[in-house]
PDB file of N, CA, C and O in Angstrom, chain B, residues numbered from 101:
ATOM      1  N   GLN B 101     110.428  98.075 107.549  1.00  0.00           N
ATOM      2  CA  GLN B 101     109.974  99.123 105.841  1.00  0.00           C
ATOM      3  C   GLN B 101     108.737  99.368 105.615  1.00  0.00           C
ATOM      4  O   GLN B 101     108.132  98.872 106.565  1.00  0.00           O
ATOM      5  N   SER B 102     108.086  99.795 104.983  1.00  0.00           N
ATOM      6  CA  SER B 102     106.755 100.400 104.082  1.00  0.00           C
ATOM      7  C   SER B 102     106.956  99.431 102.834  1.00  0.00           C
ATOM      8  O   SER B 102     108.151  99.278 102.581  1.00  0.00           O
ATOM      9  N   GLN B 103     106.178  98.805 102.070  1.00  0.00           N
ATOM     10  CA  GLN B 103     105.769  97.732 101.171  1.00  0.00           C
ATOM     11  C   GLN B 103     104.194  98.288 100.833  1.00  0.00           C
ATOM     12  O   GLN B 103     103.458  98.670 101.743  1.00  0.00           O
ATOM     13  N   LEU B 104     103.747  98.282  99.311  1.00  0.00           N
ATOM     14  CA  LEU B 104     102.822  98.314  99.463  1.00  0.00           C
ATOM     15  C   LEU B 104     102.229  97.203  98.871  1.00  0.00           C
ATOM     16  O   LEU B 104     102.801  96.700  97.904  1.00  0.00           O
ATOM     17  N   VAL B 105     100.842  96.573  99.410  1.00  0.00           N
ATOM     18  CA  VAL B 105     100.683  95.615  99.269  1.00  0.00           C
ATOM     19  C   VAL B 105      99.617  95.289  98.025  1.00  0.00           C
ATOM     20  O   VAL B 105      99.727  94.212  97.440  1.00  0.00           O
ATOM     21  N   SER B 106      98.581  96.244  97.632  1.00  0.00           N
ATOM     22  CA  SER B 106      97.891  96.651  96.608  1.00  0.00           C
ATOM     23  C   SER B 106      96.976  98.187  96.557  1.00  0.00           C
ATOM     24  O   SER B 106      96.195  98.849  97.241  1.00  0.00           O
ATOM     25  N   ASP B 107      97.720  98.209  95.173  1.00  0.00           N
ATOM     26  CA  ASP B 107      96.596  99.421  95.230  1.00  0.00           C
ATOM     27  C   ASP B 107      95.135  99.466  94.528  1.00  0.00           C
ATOM     28  O   ASP B 107      94.547 100.380  93.950  1.00  0.00           O
ATOM     29  N   ASP B 108      94.775  98.110  94.807  1.00  0.00           N
ATOM     30  CA  ASP B 108      93.479  97.483  94.119  1.00  0.00           C
ATOM     31  C   ASP B 108      92.507  97.946  95.130  1.00  0.00           C
ATOM     32  O   ASP B 108      92.776  98.471  96.211  1.00  0.00           O
ATOM     33  N   ILE B 109      91.448  97.708  94.683  1.00  0.00           N
ATOM     34  CA  ILE B 109      90.512  97.639  95.603  1.00  0.00           C
ATOM     35  C   ILE B 109      89.582  95.957  95.828  1.00  0.00           C
ATOM     36  O   ILE B 109      89.002  95.340  94.935  1.00  0.00           O
ATOM     37  N   HIS B 110      89.695  95.598  97.145  1.00  0.00           N
ATOM     38  CA  HIS B 110      89.435  94.314  97.544  1.00  0.00           C
ATOM     39  C   HIS B 110      88.481  94.387  98.900  1.00  0.00           C
ATOM     40  O   HIS B 110      88.518  94.997  99.968  1.00  0.00           O
ATOM     41  N   LYS B 111      87.360  93.156  98.080  1.00  0.00           N
ATOM     42  CA  LYS B 111      86.500  93.132  98.807  1.00  0.00           C
ATOM     43  C   LYS B 111      86.884  92.191 100.298  1.00  0.00           C
ATOM     44  O   LYS B 111      87.766  91.334 100.358  1.00  0.00           O
ATOM     45  N   ALA B 112      86.201  92.507 101.156  1.00  0.00           N
ATOM     46  CA  ALA B 112      86.537  91.652 102.237  1.00  0.00           C
ATOM     47  C   ALA B 112      85.027  91.630 103.062  1.00  0.00           C
ATOM     48  O   ALA B 112      84.174  92.473 102.786  1.00  0.00           O
ATOM     49  N   LYS B 113      84.838  90.782 103.896  1.00  0.00           N
ATOM     50  CA  LYS B 113      83.951  90.230 104.580  1.00  0.00           C
ATOM     51  C   LYS B 113      83.868  90.414 106.136  1.00  0.00           C
ATOM     52  O   LYS B 113      84.324  89.525 106.855  1.00  0.00           O
ATOM     53  N   THR B 114      83.550  91.044 106.441  1.00  0.00           N
ATOM     54  CA  THR B 114      83.585  92.465 107.838  1.00  0.00           C
ATOM     55  C   THR B 114      82.622  90.875 108.816  1.00  0.00           C
ATOM     56  O   THR B 114      81.629  90.220 108.499  1.00  0.00           O
ATOM     57  N   GLU B 115      83.454  90.821 109.894  1.00  0.00           N
ATOM     58  CA  GLU B 115      82.683  89.637 110.688  1.00  0.00           C
ATOM     59  C   GLU B 115      82.402  90.840 112.168  1.00  0.00           C
ATOM     60  O   GLU B 115      81.281  90.939 112.666  1.00  0.00           O
ATOM     61  N   ASN B 116      83.332  91.469 112.573  1.00  0.00           N
ATOM     62  CA  ASN B 116      82.805  92.548 113.775  1.00  0.00           C
ATOM     63  C   ASN B 116      83.059  93.896 113.402  1.00  0.00           C
ATOM     64  O   ASN B 116      84.079  94.100 112.743  1.00  0.00           O
ATOM     65  N   LEU B 117      82.181  95.044 113.756  1.00  0.00           N
ATOM     66  CA  LEU B 117      82.899  96.827 114.036  1.00  0.00           C
ATOM     67  C   LEU B 117      82.928  97.237 114.895  1.00  0.00           C
ATOM     68  O   LEU B 117      83.094  96.445 115.822  1.00  0.00           O
ATOM     69  N   SER B 118      82.818  98.502 115.207  1.00  0.00           N
ATOM     70  CA  SER B 118      83.494  98.963 116.151  1.00  0.00           C
ATOM     71  C   SER B 118      84.232 100.463 116.142  1.00  0.00           C
ATOM     72  O   SER B 118      85.167 100.826 115.429  1.00  0.00           O
ATOM     73  N   MET B 119      83.525 101.203 117.146  1.00  0.00           N
ATOM     74  CA  MET B 119      84.091 102.670 116.781  1.00  0.00           C
ATOM     75  C   MET B 119      85.548 102.815 116.656  1.00  0.00           C
ATOM     76  O   MET B 119      86.047 103.890 116.324  1.00  0.00           O
ATOM     77  N   ASN B 120      86.312 101.671 116.935  1.00  0.00           N
ATOM     78  CA  ASN B 120      87.823 102.100 117.200  1.00  0.00           C
ATOM     79  C   ASN B 120      88.520 100.783 116.099  1.00  0.00           C
ATOM     80  O   ASN B 120      89.708 100.564 115.864  1.00  0.00           O
ATOM     81  N   GLY B 121      87.500 100.179 115.660  1.00  0.00           N
ATOM     82  CA  GLY B 121      88.102  98.894 114.791  1.00  0.00           C
ATOM     83  C   GLY B 121      87.122  97.857 114.094  1.00  0.00           C
ATOM     84  O   GLY B 121      85.908  97.738 114.255  1.00  0.00           O
ATOM     85  N   LEU B 122      87.908  97.203 113.346  1.00  0.00           N
ATOM     86  CA  LEU B 122      86.896  95.784 112.627  1.00  0.00           C
ATOM     87  C   LEU B 122      87.689  94.985 112.657  1.00  0.00           C
ATOM     88  O   LEU B 122      88.889  95.034 112.930  1.00  0.00           O
ATOM     89  N   ARG B 123      86.968  94.105 112.339  1.00  0.00           N
ATOM     90  CA  ARG B 123      87.600  91.992 111.731  1.00  0.00           C
ATOM     91  C   ARG B 123      86.848  91.972 110.332  1.00  0.00           C
ATOM     92  O   ARG B 123      85.733  92.350 109.971  1.00  0.00           O
ATOM     93  N   PHE B 124      87.895  91.391 109.715  1.00  0.00           N
ATOM     94  CA  PHE B 124      87.160  90.789 108.491  1.00  0.00           C
ATOM     95  C   PHE B 124      88.151  89.920 107.859  1.00  0.00           C
ATOM     96  O   PHE B 124      89.360  89.865 108.082  1.00  0.00           O
ATOM     97  N   GLN B 125      87.329  89.145 106.901  1.00  0.00           N
ATOM     98  CA  GLN B 125      88.335  88.360 106.124  1.00  0.00           C
ATOM     99  C   GLN B 125      88.792  88.709 105.182  1.00  0.00           C
ATOM    100  O   GLN B 125      88.148  89.497 104.491  1.00  0.00           O
ATOM    101  N   THR B 126      89.883  88.339 104.830  1.00  0.00           N
ATOM    102  CA  THR B 126      90.711  88.472 103.928  1.00  0.00           C
ATOM    103  C   THR B 126      91.710  87.342 102.753  1.00  0.00           C
ATOM    104  O   THR B 126      92.248  86.315 103.166  1.00  0.00           O
ATOM    105  N   ASN B 127      91.766  87.674 101.704  1.00  0.00           N
ATOM    106  CA  ASN B 127      92.889  86.986 100.866  1.00  0.00           C
ATOM    107  C   ASN B 127      94.091  87.937 101.005  1.00  0.00           C
ATOM    108  O   ASN B 127      95.226  87.461 100.984  1.00  0.00           O
ATOM    109  N   LEU B 128      93.902  89.203 101.139  1.00  0.00           N
ATOM    110  CA  LEU B 128      95.084  89.805 101.184  1.00  0.00           C
ATOM    111  C   LEU B 128      96.526  89.369 101.933  1.00  0.00           C
ATOM    112  O   LEU B 128      96.161  88.805 102.964  1.00  0.00           O
ATOM    113  N   PRO B 129      97.903  89.369 101.893  1.00  0.00           N
ATOM    114  CA  PRO B 129      98.707  89.276 102.528  1.00  0.00           C
ATOM    115  C   PRO B 129      99.034  90.162 103.833  1.00  0.00           C
ATOM    116  O   PRO B 129     100.020  90.825 104.155  1.00  0.00           O
ATOM    117  N   LEU B 130      97.959  89.933 104.370  1.00  0.00           N
ATOM    118  CA  LEU B 130      98.436  90.931 105.797  1.00  0.00           C
ATOM    119  C   LEU B 130      99.148  90.548 106.397  1.00  0.00           C
ATOM    120  O   LEU B 130      99.616  89.410 106.437  1.00  0.00           O
ATOM    121  N   SER B 131      99.487  91.925 107.307  1.00  0.00           N
ATOM    122  CA  SER B 131     100.739  90.750 108.661  1.00  0.00           C
ATOM    123  C   SER B 131     100.488  92.291 109.990  1.00  0.00           C
ATOM    124  O   SER B 131     100.272  93.443 109.613  1.00  0.00           O
ATOM    125  N   GLU B 132     100.542  92.074 110.764  1.00  0.00           N
ATOM    126  CA  GLU B 132     100.575  92.577 111.997  1.00  0.00           C
ATOM    127  C   GLU B 132     101.332  93.629 111.582  1.00  0.00           C
ATOM    128  O   GLU B 132     102.306  93.180 110.979  1.00  0.00           O
ATOM    129  N   GLY B 133     101.347  95.311 111.635  1.00  0.00           N
ATOM    130  CA  GLY B 133     101.611  96.447 111.491  1.00  0.00           C
ATOM    131  C   GLY B 133     101.652  97.090 110.805  1.00  0.00           C
ATOM    132  O   GLY B 133     102.170  98.206 110.832  1.00  0.00           O
ATOM    133  N   ASP B 134     101.071  96.528 109.923  1.00  0.00           N
ATOM    134  CA  ASP B 134     100.983  97.136 108.182  1.00  0.00           C
ATOM    135  C   ASP B 134      99.742  98.093 108.268  1.00  0.00           C
ATOM    136  O   ASP B 134      98.714  97.788 108.872  1.00  0.00           O
ATOM    137  N   GLU B 135      99.943  99.332 107.576  1.00  0.00           N
ATOM    138  CA  GLU B 135      99.032 100.427 107.386  1.00  0.00           C
ATOM    139  C   GLU B 135      98.314 100.203 106.172  1.00  0.00           C
ATOM    140  O   GLU B 135      98.705  99.937 105.035  1.00  0.00           O
ATOM    141  N   ILE B 136      97.131 100.376 106.682  1.00  0.00           N
ATOM    142  CA  ILE B 136      95.656 100.178 105.005  1.00  0.00           C
ATOM    143  C   ILE B 136      94.750 101.163 105.567  1.00  0.00           C
ATOM    144  O   ILE B 136      94.644 101.687 106.675  1.00  0.00           O
ATOM    145  N   VAL B 137      94.116 101.258 104.440  1.00  0.00           N
ATOM    146  CA  VAL B 137      93.194 102.459 104.206  1.00  0.00           C
ATOM    147  C   VAL B 137      91.967 100.969 103.595  1.00  0.00           C
ATOM    148  O   VAL B 137      92.068  99.987 102.859  1.00  0.00           O
ATOM    149  N   VAL B 138      90.641 101.766 104.650  1.00  0.00           N
ATOM    150  CA  VAL B 138      89.482 100.230 104.400  1.00  0.00           C
ATOM    151  C   VAL B 138      88.458 101.739 103.938  1.00  0.00           C
ATOM    152  O   VAL B 138      88.548 102.902 104.334  1.00  0.00           O
ATOM    153  N   VAL B 139      87.511 101.088 102.950  1.00  0.00           N
ATOM    154  CA  VAL B 139      86.656 101.598 102.815  1.00  0.00           C
ATOM    155  C   VAL B 139      84.887 101.419 103.601  1.00  0.00           C
ATOM    156  O   VAL B 139      84.190 100.588 103.018  1.00  0.00           O
ATOM    157  N   LEU B 140      84.528 101.803 104.256  1.00  0.00           N
ATOM    158  CA  LEU B 140      83.514 101.149 105.186  1.00  0.00           C
ATOM    159  C   LEU B 140      82.111 101.754 104.437  1.00  0.00           C
ATOM    160  O   LEU B 140      81.804 102.941 104.537  1.00  0.00           O
ATOM    161  N   PRO B 141      81.321 100.785 103.688  1.00  0.00           N
ATOM    162  CA  PRO B 141      79.921 101.207 102.748  1.00  0.00           C
ATOM    163  C   PRO B 141      79.019 101.560 104.174  1.00  0.00           C
ATOM    164  O   PRO B 141      78.705 100.693 104.989  1.00  0.00           O
ATOM    165  N   LEU B 142      78.797 102.489 104.254  1.00  0.00           N
ATOM    166  CA  LEU B 142      77.211 102.251 105.298  1.00  0.00           C
ATOM    167  C   LEU B 142      76.223 102.236 104.673  1.00  0.00           C
ATOM    168  O   LEU B 142      75.984 101.619 103.634  1.00  0.00           O
ATOM    169  N   THR B 143      75.358 103.152 105.468  1.00  0.00           N
ATOM    170  CA  THR B 143      74.124 103.378 105.006  1.00  0.00           C
ATOM    171  C   THR B 143      73.889 104.419 103.685  1.00  0.00           C
ATOM    172  O   THR B 143      74.112 105.626 103.776  1.00  0.00           O
ATOM    173  N   PRO B 144      73.347 103.690 102.298  1.00  0.00           N
ATOM    174  CA  PRO B 144      73.597 105.351 101.657  1.00  0.00           C
ATOM    175  C   PRO B 144      72.893 106.456 101.603  1.00  0.00           C
ATOM    176  O   PRO B 144      71.686 106.517 101.836  1.00  0.00           O
ATOM    177  N   PRO B 145      73.574 107.337 101.307  1.00  0.00           N
ATOM    178  CA  PRO B 145      75.323 107.259 100.322  1.00  0.00           C
ATOM    179  C   PRO B 145      76.545 107.686 101.083  1.00  0.00           C
ATOM    180  O   PRO B 145      77.466 108.336 100.586  1.00  0.00           O
ATOM    181  N   ASP B 146      76.477 107.234 102.440  1.00  0.00           N
ATOM    182  CA  ASP B 146      77.557 107.900 103.591  1.00  0.00           C
ATOM    183  C   ASP B 146      78.608 106.231 103.038  1.00  0.00           C
ATOM    184  O   ASP B 146      78.241 105.139 102.604  1.00  0.00           O
ATOM    185  N   LYS B 147      79.575 106.649 103.259  1.00  0.00           N
ATOM    186  CA  LYS B 147      80.890 105.641 103.827  1.00  0.00           C
ATOM    187  C   LYS B 147      81.763 106.388 104.281  1.00  0.00           C
ATOM    188  O   LYS B 147      81.614 107.592 104.487  1.00  0.00           O
ATOM    189  N   ILE B 148      82.901 105.654 104.508  1.00  0.00           N
ATOM    190  CA  ILE B 148      83.967 106.172 105.506  1.00  0.00           C
ATOM    191  C   ILE B 148      85.445 105.726 104.952  1.00  0.00           C
ATOM    192  O   ILE B 148      85.871 104.577 105.070  1.00  0.00           O
ATOM    193  N   ASN B 149      85.902 106.405 104.558  1.00  0.00           N
ATOM    194  CA  ASN B 149      87.405 106.006 104.490  1.00  0.00           C
ATOM    195  C   ASN B 149      88.508 106.021 105.410  1.00  0.00           C
ATOM    196  O   ASN B 149      89.247 107.004 105.354  1.00  0.00           O
ATOM    197  N   ALA B 150      88.721 105.258 106.116  1.00  0.00           N
ATOM    198  CA  ALA B 150      89.586 105.109 107.609  1.00  0.00           C
ATOM    199  C   ALA B 150      90.812 104.207 106.870  1.00  0.00           C
ATOM    200  O   ALA B 150      90.942 103.180 106.204  1.00  0.00           O
ATOM    201  N   GLY B 151      91.853 105.617 107.613  1.00  0.00           N
ATOM    202  CA  GLY B 151      92.801 104.410 107.667  1.00  0.00           C
ATOM    203  C   GLY B 151      93.236 103.906 109.384  1.00  0.00           C
ATOM    204  O   GLY B 151      93.010 104.464 110.457  1.00  0.00           O
ATOM    205  N   GLY B 152      93.905 102.684 109.066  1.00  0.00           N
ATOM    206  CA  GLY B 152      94.218 102.033 110.403  1.00  0.00           C
ATOM    207  C   GLY B 152      95.484 101.038 110.194  1.00  0.00           C
ATOM    208  O   GLY B 152      96.077 100.879 109.127  1.00  0.00           O
ATOM    209  N   ARG B 153      95.802 100.346 111.528  1.00  0.00           N
ATOM    210  CA  ARG B 153      96.835  98.895 111.720  1.00  0.00           C
ATOM    211  C   ARG B 153      96.263  97.713 111.800  1.00  0.00           C
ATOM    212  O   ARG B 153      95.391  97.304 112.566  1.00  0.00           O
ATOM    213  N   VAL B 154      96.821  97.208 110.954  1.00  0.00           N
ATOM    214  CA  VAL B 154      96.815  95.512 111.336  1.00  0.00           C
ATOM    215  C   VAL B 154      97.348  95.075 112.784  1.00  0.00           C
ATOM    216  O   VAL B 154      98.493  94.925 113.211  1.00  0.00           O
ATOM    217  N   VAL B 155      96.310  94.954 113.273  1.00  0.00           N
ATOM    218  CA  VAL B 155      96.640  94.375 114.855  1.00  0.00           C
ATOM    219  C   VAL B 155      97.000  92.937 114.790  1.00  0.00           C
ATOM    220  O   VAL B 155      97.937  92.443 115.417  1.00  0.00           O
ATOM    221  N   ARG B 156      96.301  92.374 114.094  1.00  0.00           N
ATOM    222  CA  ARG B 156      96.480  90.672 114.039  1.00  0.00           C
ATOM    223  C   ARG B 156      95.717  90.349 112.966  1.00  0.00           C
ATOM    224  O   ARG B 156      94.615  90.644 112.505  1.00  0.00           O
ATOM    225  N   ALA B 157      97.314  89.144 112.521  1.00  0.00           N
ATOM    226  CA  ALA B 157      96.171  88.652 110.866  1.00  0.00           C
ATOM    227  C   ALA B 157      96.510  87.324 110.896  1.00  0.00           C
ATOM    228  O   ALA B 157      97.635  87.073 110.466  1.00  0.00           O
ATOM    229  N   GLU B 158      95.425  85.818 111.534  1.00  0.00           N
ATOM    230  CA  GLU B 158      95.630  85.124 111.345  1.00  0.00           C
ATOM    231  C   GLU B 158      95.008  83.821 110.229  1.00  0.00           C
ATOM    232  O   GLU B 158      93.856  83.920 109.805  1.00  0.00           O
ATOM    233  N   ARG B 159      95.581  83.052 109.970  1.00  0.00           N
ATOM    234  CA  ARG B 159      95.042  81.811 109.291  1.00  0.00           C
ATOM    235  C   ARG B 159      94.685  81.122 109.985  1.00  0.00           C
ATOM    236  O   ARG B 159      95.506  80.647 110.770  1.00  0.00           O
ATOM    237  N   GLU B 160      92.762  80.549 110.096  1.00  0.00           N
ATOM    238  CA  GLU B 160      92.593  79.864 110.733  1.00  0.00           C
ATOM    239  C   GLU B 160      92.663  77.846 109.863  1.00  0.00           C
ATOM    240  O   GLU B 160      92.368  77.537 108.708  1.00  0.00           O
ATOM    241  N   SER B 161      92.993  77.228 110.631  1.00  0.00           N
ATOM    242  CA  SER B 161      93.554  76.415 109.995  1.00  0.00           C
ATOM    243  C   SER B 161      92.539  75.673 108.930  1.00  0.00           C
ATOM    244  O   SER B 161      91.380  75.447 109.279  1.00  0.00           O
ATOM    245  N   GLY B 162      92.919  75.370 107.870  1.00  0.00           N
ATOM    246  CA  GLY B 162      93.027  74.640 106.939  1.00  0.00           C
ATOM    247  C   GLY B 162      91.710  75.866 105.890  1.00  0.00           C
ATOM    248  O   GLY B 162      90.840  75.474 105.113  1.00  0.00           O
ATOM    249  N   GLU B 163      91.957  76.980 106.179  1.00  0.00           N
ATOM    250  CA  GLU B 163      91.114  77.831 105.401  1.00  0.00           C
ATOM    251  C   GLU B 163      92.163  79.055 104.393  1.00  0.00           C
ATOM    252  O   GLU B 163      93.332  79.382 104.598  1.00  0.00           O
ATOM    253  N   ARG B 164      91.359  79.444 103.466  1.00  0.00           N
ATOM    254  CA  ARG B 164      92.352  80.480 102.314  1.00  0.00           C
ATOM    255  C   ARG B 164      92.359  81.498 103.002  1.00  0.00           C
ATOM    256  O   ARG B 164      93.443  82.078 102.955  1.00  0.00           O
ATOM    257  N   PHE B 165      91.214  82.217 103.958  1.00  0.00           N
ATOM    258  CA  PHE B 165      91.546  83.335 103.724  1.00  0.00           C
ATOM    259  C   PHE B 165      92.486  83.417 105.528  1.00  0.00           C
ATOM    260  O   PHE B 165      92.833  82.583 106.365  1.00  0.00           O
ATOM    261  N   LEU B 166      92.568  84.986 105.382  1.00  0.00           N
ATOM    262  CA  LEU B 166      92.996  85.494 106.695  1.00  0.00           C
ATOM    263  C   LEU B 166      91.966  86.118 107.754  1.00  0.00           C
ATOM    264  O   LEU B 166      90.938  86.566 107.246  1.00  0.00           O
ATOM    265  N   ILE B 167      92.087  86.221 109.218  1.00  0.00           N
ATOM    266  CA  ILE B 167      91.280  87.033 110.029  1.00  0.00           C
ATOM    267  C   ILE B 167      92.179  88.078 110.312  1.00  0.00           C
ATOM    268  O   ILE B 167      93.299  87.980 110.814  1.00  0.00           O
ATOM    269  N   VAL B 168      91.684  88.919 110.004  1.00  0.00           N
ATOM    270  CA  VAL B 168      92.149  90.209 110.223  1.00  0.00           C
ATOM    271  C   VAL B 168      91.398  91.401 110.614  1.00  0.00           C
ATOM    272  O   VAL B 168      90.357  91.840 110.126  1.00  0.00           O
ATOM    273  N   SER B 169      92.467  92.078 112.069  1.00  0.00           N
ATOM    274  CA  SER B 169      91.683  92.971 113.007  1.00  0.00           C
ATOM    275  C   SER B 169      92.316  94.579 112.358  1.00  0.00           C
ATOM    276  O   SER B 169      93.104  94.788 111.436  1.00  0.00           O
ATOM    277  N   VAL B 170      91.972  95.035 112.796  1.00  0.00           N
ATOM    278  CA  VAL B 170      92.419  96.462 112.807  1.00  0.00           C
ATOM    279  C   VAL B 170      91.931  97.565 113.299  1.00  0.00           C
ATOM    280  O   VAL B 170      90.805  97.908 112.938  1.00  0.00           O
ATOM    281  N   ALA B 171      92.764  98.465 114.349  1.00  0.00           N
ATOM    282  CA  ALA B 171      92.893  99.206 114.868  1.00  0.00           C
ATOM    283  C   ALA B 171      92.846 100.270 113.627  1.00  0.00           C
ATOM    284  O   ALA B 171      93.775 100.510 112.856  1.00  0.00           O
ATOM    285  N   LEU B 172      91.511 100.863 113.618  1.00  0.00           N
ATOM    286  CA  LEU B 172      91.266 102.540 113.050  1.00  0.00           C
ATOM    287  C   LEU B 172      91.305 103.612 113.765  1.00  0.00           C
ATOM    288  O   LEU B 172      90.701 103.873 114.805  1.00  0.00           O
ATOM    289  N   ARG B 173      92.559 104.653 112.747  1.00  0.00           N
ATOM    290  CA  ARG B 173      93.219 106.120 113.258  1.00  0.00           C
ATOM    291  C   ARG B 173      91.981 106.501 113.823  1.00  0.00           C
ATOM    292  O   ARG B 173      91.085 105.662 113.733  1.00  0.00           O
ATOM    293  N   GLN B 174      91.660 107.815 114.513  1.00  0.00           N
ATOM    294  CA  GLN B 174      90.575 108.801 114.854  1.00  0.00           C
ATOM    295  C   GLN B 174      90.095 108.982 113.756  1.00  0.00           C
ATOM    296  O   GLN B 174      90.785 109.276 112.779  1.00  0.00           O
ATOM    297  N   LEU B 175      88.649 108.818 113.723  1.00  0.00           N
ATOM    298  CA  LEU B 175      87.715 109.269 113.154  1.00  0.00           C
ATOM    299  C   LEU B 175      87.450 110.576 112.985  1.00  0.00           C
ATOM    300  O   LEU B 175      87.834 111.064 114.048  1.00  0.00           O
ATOM    301  N   SER B 176      87.035 111.452 112.318  1.00  0.00           N
ATOM    302  CA  SER B 176      86.258 112.819 112.664  1.00  0.00           C
ATOM    303  C   SER B 176      84.934 113.277 113.010  1.00  0.00           C
ATOM    304  O   SER B 176      84.039 113.054 112.196  1.00  0.00           O
ATOM    305  N   PRO B 177      84.662 113.878 114.082  1.00  0.00           N
ATOM    306  CA  PRO B 177      83.111 113.718 114.504  1.00  0.00           C
ATOM    307  C   PRO B 177      81.955 113.004 113.450  1.00  0.00           C
ATOM    308  O   PRO B 177      80.982 112.282 113.669  1.00  0.00           O
ATOM    309  N   GLU B 178      82.423 113.447 112.468  1.00  0.00           N
ATOM    310  CA  GLU B 178      81.411 113.467 111.130  1.00  0.00           C
ATOM    311  C   GLU B 178      81.024 111.807 110.951  1.00  0.00           C
ATOM    312  O   GLU B 178      79.979 111.157 110.962  1.00  0.00           O
ATOM    313  N   GLU B 179      82.488 111.502 110.780  1.00  0.00           N
ATOM    314  CA  GLU B 179      82.750 109.770 110.492  1.00  0.00           C
ATOM    315  C   GLU B 179      81.819 108.981 111.700  1.00  0.00           C
ATOM    316  O   GLU B 179      80.895 108.207 111.450  1.00  0.00           O
ATOM    317  N   GLN B 180      82.337 109.404 113.206  1.00  0.00           N
ATOM    318  CA  GLN B 180      81.999 109.053 113.800  1.00  0.00           C
ATOM    319  C   GLN B 180      80.505 109.281 114.346  1.00  0.00           C
ATOM    320  O   GLN B 180      80.175 108.709 115.385  1.00  0.00           O
ATOM    321  N   ASN B 181      79.686 110.025 113.731  1.00  0.00           N
ATOM    322  CA  ASN B 181      78.281 110.018 114.213  1.00  0.00           C
ATOM    323  C   ASN B 181      77.776 109.401 113.001  1.00  0.00           C
ATOM    324  O   ASN B 181      76.596 109.080 113.141  1.00  0.00           O
ATOM    325  N   SER B 182      78.364 109.060 111.602  1.00  0.00           N
ATOM    326  CA  SER B 182      77.910 108.177 110.719  1.00  0.00           C
ATOM    327  C   SER B 182      78.159 106.888 110.943  1.00  0.00           C
ATOM    328  O   SER B 182      77.432 106.094 110.346  1.00  0.00           O
ATOM    329  N   LEU B 183      79.022 106.446 111.668  1.00  0.00           N
ATOM    330  CA  LEU B 183      79.158 104.912 111.937  1.00  0.00           C
ATOM    331  C   LEU B 183      78.293 104.582 113.003  1.00  0.00           C
ATOM    332  O   LEU B 183      77.546 103.609 113.097  1.00  0.00           O
ATOM    333  N   LEU B 184      78.571 105.942 114.165  1.00  0.00           N
ATOM    334  CA  LEU B 184      77.285 105.154 115.361  1.00  0.00           C
ATOM    335  C   LEU B 184      76.181 104.796 114.661  1.00  0.00           C
ATOM    336  O   LEU B 184      75.978 103.584 114.601  1.00  0.00           O
ATOM    337  N   LYS B 185      75.267 105.647 114.014  1.00  0.00           N
ATOM    338  CA  LYS B 185      73.920 105.920 113.122  1.00  0.00           C
ATOM    339  C   LYS B 185      73.727 104.415 112.734  1.00  0.00           C
ATOM    340  O   LYS B 185      72.755 103.742 113.078  1.00  0.00           O
ATOM    341  N   PHE B 186      74.994 103.881 111.815  1.00  0.00           N
ATOM    342  CA  PHE B 186      75.085 102.468 111.104  1.00  0.00           C
ATOM    343  C   PHE B 186      74.852 101.414 111.730  1.00  0.00           C
ATOM    344  O   PHE B 186      73.941 100.659 111.389  1.00  0.00           O
ATOM    345  N   MET B 187      75.843 101.122 113.026  1.00  0.00           N
ATOM    346  CA  MET B 187      75.734 100.240 114.158  1.00  0.00           C
ATOM    347  C   MET B 187      74.708 100.593 114.783  1.00  0.00           C
ATOM    348  O   MET B 187      75.131  99.887 115.698  1.00  0.00           O
ATOM    349  N   GLU B 188      73.446 101.137 115.324  1.00  0.00           N
ATOM    350  CA  GLU B 188      72.461 101.311 115.522  1.00  0.00           C
ATOM    351  C   GLU B 188      71.649 100.753 114.991  1.00  0.00           C
ATOM    352  O   GLU B 188      70.866 100.137 115.714  1.00  0.00           O
ATOM    353  N   GLU B 189      71.423 100.693 113.358  1.00  0.00           N
ATOM    354  CA  GLU B 189      70.246 100.214 113.047  1.00  0.00           C
ATOM    355  C   GLU B 189      70.124  98.788 112.934  1.00  0.00           C
ATOM    356  O   GLU B 189      69.039  98.283 112.644  1.00  0.00           O
TER     357      GLU B 189
END
């Protein structure tokens, strides 16, 4: 059953980014299988609003935050080009 965790914007610290997904730290109570929308600020003025599914959410020993891995849904060709350009910089 779907449940809205938050409709607010939350900042997160990105640890890893690829064309297919990302890994980040957050205080949000996310769980495997949750559907989320992430805003990826790229080189200004570019940004991507991408939907994705949480494939892993783990709390490391003694930490307050979760390490979350998200598989992104298919990006448009324009979004793919913007992301690729950003990752090559």
